[in-house]
C-alpha positions, 0 to 999 in steps of 0.5 A, spaced: 827 621 914 824 625 908 831 625 904 832 618 905 825 616 903 826 620 896 833 617 895 829 610 895 826 612 888 829 612 881 827 617 877 828 616 869 832 622 866 829 622 860 822 618 857 824 611 854 823 604 855 826 599 861 830 594 857 833 591 863 832 591 871 839 588 874 837 589 881 831 586 886 827 589 891 831 588 898 837 587 894 843 591 896 846 595 890 853 595 888 856 602 887 857 604 880 852 599 877 846 601 873 840 598 877 835 599 870 837 600 863 833 605 859 832 606 852 830 612 848 827 609 842 826 615 839 833 616 837 838 612 835 846 612 833 851 608 830 858 608 832 863 607 826 870 605 827 874 609 822 882 607 820 887 613 822 888 613 815 881 616 813 879 619 819 882 626 817 877 626 811 871 625 816 868 632 819 862 633 824 856 635 820 857 630 814 852 626 811 851 618 812 847 613 809 846 607 814 843 600 812 841 596 818 843 589 817 836 586 820 833 590 814 835 588 807 834 594 802 833 599 807 837 605 808 836 611 813 840 618 813 844 620 818 850 625 820 856 625 823 855 628 830 862 627 833 869 624 832 873 621 838 879 625 840 882 618 842 883 612 839 878 606 840 879 603 846 884 608 849 878 610 855 879 602 857 886 602 856 886 596 851 888 601 845 884 596 841 887 595 833 884 591 828 889 588 824 894 593 827 890 599 824 889 604 829 881 606 829 877 612 832 870 612 834 865 616 830 858 617 832 853 618 826 846 620 829 840 617 825 835 622 822 829 617 821 825 612 825 825 605 823 820 600 826 823 594 829 830 598 830 834 596 836 840 597 840 846 593 839 844 591 832 849 592 826 849 596 820 853 598 814 855 606 814 857 610 809 860 617 810 860 622 805 866 625 805 867 628 798 862 629 792 864 629 785 859 631 779 860 630 772 867 626 773 870 620 770 870 614 774 872 606 773 870 600 777 876 599 783 877 593 780 879 596 773 885 600 776 892 596 777 898 598 781 905 597 779 909 597 785 916 597 782 914 603 778 910 606 783 904 608 778 897 606 777 894 604 770 889 600 766 888 596 760 885 600 755 883 597 749 886 599 742 884 596 736 882 590 740 888 589 744 889 591 751 894 597 752 897 598 759 895 606 760 898 610 766 892 614 769 892 619 775 887 617 780 882 622 784 878 620 790 876 613 791 869 612 793 865 605 794 866 601 788 869 606 784 875 611 783 875 618 780 880 618 773 883 625 773 888 623 767 890 618 762 883 616 759 877 619 756 870 618 756 868 612 752 875 609 752 874 601 753 878 598 759 879 591 761 876 589 768 881 583 771 877 578 774 879 573 779 878 565 779 878 560 784 883 555 783 880 548 784 
């Protein structure tokens, strides 16, 4: 009888806040369904889907910058804590892809607390996979690809005229690409713009 009475008490496995109660007193509970949703607001994480073409560059321990959509201008630091072994959705059998691209879930722990942060909010997350110091970079828009010739180039200004100049690329970052060869510091290049037809 004592054991049966003990089995009627729910004990939280950690300190937190009750976010939802899905059962009512006297109601029979369904097997496998949570009676209470408990949130630990002292630590949050972000699950980031990474394309299979980029997953090889991600490693546990890499630093990350998280910008919650609900808090414009706020950046939080974090780190990669785990990388999914199976493609996203494989646990559920759906094998989800985005536009045909296979993705893997990467868990990024958030180092800092932020008042008002809530589970389920979205965030932009940048994982630092490489760091280069003292390197030549250009905006990504300045670099063009000649698919027929299989080379990358920029339009470098020479005597006031744009001249097609082949460049060798290094790592690509957020908005910029490293230039390993083909340009020197101080060279001026054309950055193509996109116009909307009306």
